N, C-alpha and C positions, 0 to 999 in steps of 0.2 A: 382851110381854103388852098392851101399851097399843094396839097396832093391831088387836086382834082385837075382833070385834063382842062385845058382852055376852052375847049368846045363845048364842055359841060358846066363851065363856072357859073352861067346864069341860072341854071337849075340849083346848084349847089349853094349859091347865095340866096335864092329864094327860099330853099328849106331851111337855111340858117336864120333868115329873118322870120319865117313862120314860127321856128321853134323857140325864139327869143320873145316873140309877142305872146304866144301861148304861155309860155314859162311865167311871164311877168303878169299876165291877166289872172292866172290861177294862184299866183302868189299873194297878190292883192287881194283877191276874193277870200281865200282861206284866211288870211291875216284879219281882214275886216269882220269876217263872220264870227272868229273867234274872239276878236276885242268887244264885238257887240255883245255877244252873250255873256261876257264877263261884266261889262258894263250893266246890262239889263238885270242881272242876277245881284249886282251890289245895289243898284238903285231901287228895283222893285221887290227884292227879296225881304226888306225889312218893312215894306209899308202894305203888303198885302194882308187883309184882315179877312178871315172866314167867317162870314155870317152864321149866326147861331141857329137860325131855322133854315138851313140848307139841308136838302135830303141827304140822309146817311152815306149812301154809295157816292155821291158827288163830294160830300165832306171828306170822306176817306181818300179819294183821288186828289183832291185839292191838298189835303195833308202830306200826301206822298210827294207831290210836286215842290210843296214848300220845304219838305226835309232836303231834297235834291239841292233847291237853290240855296239853303242855309249852308250845306256842305261845300258848294262851290264858293260861297262867300267867305267861308272859312279857310280856303285852300291858301297856301303860302303865296305871297305876293313876290313878284320879282321887281326888285328896286334897281332903278338906273344907278350907273355907277358915277 
């Protein structure tokens, strides 16, 4: 802000504020989505049972999704220091 002409200080300040708010909102969104996906995979990855009478194409599709969830669940966890 120190390098901006005094006449354009208001515009520069509004751009700075908008950038800050946008960055904060996007950061919170990305963090929330990633944490929700990890939580959902760890909670529901072990509890989903594929019915034995499910049609073969649907069972194969569900099996692929379960494999992906199992891989996410087995991924290394970051432990707080």
